[in-house]
PADOLUM-584625 format. One record per residue (C-alpha): y, z, x; residue in three letters; residue number from 1. Coordinates in steps of 0.2 Angstrom, whole numbers, plus 5000, padded with zeros to 4 digits. Layout:
N
     Y     Z     X  residuo  num
     Y     Z     X      ala  NUM
...
***
This chain:
218
     Y     Z     X  residuo  num
  5000  5000  5001      met    1
  5017  4995  5006      val    2
  5032  5006  5002      leu    3
  5049  4997  5001      ile    4
  5064  5008  5002      asn    5
  5076  4998  4991      tyr    6
  5092  5011  4995      gly    7
  5090  5006  5013      lys    8
  5089  4987  5009      ile    9
  5104  4989  4998      his   10
  5113  4998  5012      phe   11
  5110  4985  5025      tyr   12
  5114  4970  5014      leu   13
  5132  4976  5008      leu   14
  5136  4982  5026      asn   15
  5128  4967  5037      ser   16
  5129  4952  5028      leu   17
  5147  4943  5027      pro   18
  5153  4935  5010      ile   19
  5158  4917  5012      pro   20
  5174  4913  5005      phe   21
  5166  4899  4994      trp   22
  5155  4912  4986      val   23
  5171  4922  4981      cys   24
  5179  4907  4974      arg   25
  5164  4903  4964      tyr   26
  5159  4920  4958      phe   27
  5177  4926  4954      arg   28
  5171  4940  4942      asn   29
  5158  4947  4953      his   30
  5163  4965  4958      tyr   31
  5161  4960  4976      leu   32
  5171  4945  4976      cys   33
  5186  4952  4964      ser   34
  5203  4946  4968      pro   35
  5209  4962  4972      glu   36
  5196  4963  4987      leu   37
  5200  4946  4992      glu   38
  5218  4950  4994      ala   39
  5211  4964  5006      leu   40
  5201  4952  5017      ser   41
  5214  4953  5031      ala   42
  5210  4972  5033      tyr   43
  5192  4969  5039      lys   44
  5187  4973  5057      leu   45
  5174  4960  5063      arg   46
  5161  4970  5072      ile   47
  5151  4955  5077      ala   48
  5156  4947  5093      gly   49
  5169  4960  5097      leu   50
  5165  4964  5116      gly   51
  5164  4981  5122      leu   52
  5180  4990  5128      gly   53
  5198  4992  5120      phe   54
  5206  4980  5107      his   55
  5222  4980  5099      thr   56
  5227  4973  5082      phe   57
  5243  4972  5072      asp   58
  5245  4971  5053      tyr   59
  5258  4971  5040      glu   60
  5257  4981  5025      ile   61
  5267  4977  5009      gly   62
  5267  4976  4990      ala   63
  5251  4965  4990      ser   64
  5241  4978  4998      phe   65
  5245  4991  4986      phe   66
  5243  4980  4971      ala   67
  5225  4978  4976      ala   68
  5222  4996  4971      phe   69
  5221  4998  4952      pro   70
  5232  5013  4947      gly   71
  5241  5016  4963      ser   72
  5256  5027  4964      gln   73
  5263  5016  4978      leu   74
  5269  4998  4972      thr   75
  5280  4993  4987      asp   76
  5284  4996  5005      gly   77
  5285  4988  5022      lys   78
  5273  4997  5034      leu   79
  5266  4991  5051      ser   80
  5250  4996  5057      leu   81
  5243  4995  5075      val   82
  5225  4997  5076      leu   83
  5218  5002  5093      glu   84
  5199  4999  5093      val   85
  5187  5006  5107      glu   86
  5170  4999  5105      lys   87
  5155  5007  5113      lys   88
  5137  5003  5113      thr   89
  5133  5012  5097      ser   90
  5149  5017  5090      ser   91
  5167  5011  5087      leu   92
  5183  5023  5088      ile   93
  5198  5017  5078      leu   94
  5215  5024  5080      gln   95
  5227  5019  5067      phe   96
  5247  5020  5070      arg   97
  5256  5018  5053      ile   98
  5275  5017  5053      arg   99
  5288  5010  5041      gly  100
  5294  5014  5023      glu  101
  5287  5015  5006      ile  102
  5296  5015  4990      val  103
  5294  5029  4977      leu  104
  5303  5033  4961      pro  105
  5315  5048  4960      cys  106
  5308  5062  4950      asp  107
  5324  5065  4942      arg  108
  5332  5048  4939      cys  109
  5317  5036  4943      leu  110
  5329  5027  4955      ala  111
  5319  5018  4969      asp  112
  5319  5029  4985      val  113
  5314  5023  5003      pro  114
  5303  5036  5012      val  115
  5300  5035  5030      lys  116
  5282  5035  5035      ile  117
  5275  5039  5054      asp  118
  5258  5044  5055      thr  119
  5242  5042  5065      his  120
  5224  5044  5061      ala  121
  5207  5042  5069      lys  122
  5191  5035  5062      leu  123
  5173  5034  5070      val  124
  5160  5022  5065      leu  125
  5143  5027  5070      arg  126
  5129  5012  5070      met  127
  5112  5017  5067      ser  128
  5094  5011  5061      thr  129
  5096  5025  5048      thr  130
  5112  5032  5039      pro  131
  5117  5048  5043      gly  132
  5128  5061  5033      lys  133
  5146  5054  5031      pro  134
  5162  5063  5035      asp  135
  5180  5062  5031      asp  136
  5183  5055  5048      asp  137
  5165  5048  5052      leu  138
  5157  5032  5044      val  139
  5139  5026  5047      trp  140
  5135  5009  5048      leu  141
  5118  4999  5051      pro  142
  5115  4993  5068      ile  143
  5117  4976  5062      thr  144
  5134  4978  5054      ala  145
  5145  4962  5053      tyr  146
  5161  4969  5048      glu  147
  5170  4984  5041      tyr  148
  5183  4986  5029      asp  149
  5195  4999  5032      phe  150
  5207  4995  5018      ala  151
  5201  5011  5007      pro  152
  5204  5022  5022      tyr  153
  5220  5015  5026      leu  154
  5225  5017  5008      tyr  155
  5220  5035  5008      glu  156
  5228  5039  5024      thr  157
  5245  5032  5017      ile  158
  5243  5043  5001      his  159
  5241  5058  5011      leu  160
  5259  5055  5018      gln  161
  5267  5056  5001      leu  162
  5280  5070  4999      pro  163
  5277  5082  4984      leu  164
  5294  5080  4978      lys  165
  5304  5064  4978      val  166
  5322  5064  4976      ser  167
  5337  5053  4981      cys  168
  5340  5064  4995      asp  169
  5325  5057  5005      leu  170
  5333  5041  5006      gly  171
  5350  5034  5010      gln  172
  5358  5040  4995      asn  173
  5367  5056  4997      lys  174
  5366  5061  4978      gly  175
  5355  5058  4964      cys  176
  5359  5046  4949      gln  177
  5355  5059  4938      ala  178
  5369  5070  4946      asp  179
  5382  5055  4944      phe  180
  5377  5053  4926      glu  181
  5380  5072  4922      asn  182
  5396  5071  4929      leu  183
  5401  5055  4919      leu  184
  5396  5063  4904      ser  185
  5405  5079  4907      lys  186
  5422  5070  4910      tyr  187
  5420  5056  4897      ser  188
  5432  5055  4883      gly  189
  5419  5063  4869      ala  190
  5416  5078  4880      thr  191
  5435  5080  4884      ala  192
  5439  5080  4866      glu  193
  5426  5094  4862      glu  194
  5433  5104  4875      ala  195
  5450  5103  4869      ala  196
  5444  5107  4852      glu  197
  5436  5124  4859      glu  198
  5452  5128  4868      glu  199
  5463  5126  4852      arg  200
  5451  5137  4843      ala  201
  5452  5150  4857      asp  202
  5472  5151  4855      glu  203
  5472  5151  4837      ala  204
  5479  5167  4829      pro  205
  5466  5180  4826      val  206
  5465  5189  4808      asp  207
  5473  5206  4810      pro  208
  5458  5214  4801      arg  209
  5447  5209  4816      trp  210
  5459  5216  4828      glu  211
  5457  5233  4820      lys  212
  5438  5231  4823      leu  213
  5441  5229  4842      lys  214
  5448  5247  4843      asn  215
  5433  5255  4833      leu  216
  5423  5266  4846      lys  217
  5404  5269  4843      phe  218
***
């Protein structure tokens, strides 16, 4: 009797065989060849044929990158990525350096706020005949791996840099649009008339009977 481990076969097929471009065009609705994944094809590291030693790759990250992730909080930005790869016999060490700006809505007025990003991250790819236990900074690949898609890792790394609170003060604006609107409302004509009416009411003569009540002591 021959036992076949379909889990391992699936693992090797998904991580070893490249998907030709014409296949993605033909099977447009397939989950491996969706338009979103096709837009991220530039963020794949070709392992096969990569020589031992150090390699450097440059990437530009913009709106099309974030649009490929449904429900992304990020929609626009301009980032540069310098990826340094050290390939060893059975592993690859990836060093990410990300710099630039992302655009986030202000929590108060929803105006676009450019937020600066400057961070680095490290990811290790282990290649083995049997997959091991993955970690946040460790990924296991089959020994015959053809390429590695680092777009999801890159996306999560950028998301970890998002501030907890976004305000116009983070950008070039010195004040929030909501503050300006409040000032305009405060000194608008309608508000001025209401303030004048309140002032006239304060200056109106008081009934003498109420004046006597002020002198009562309890």
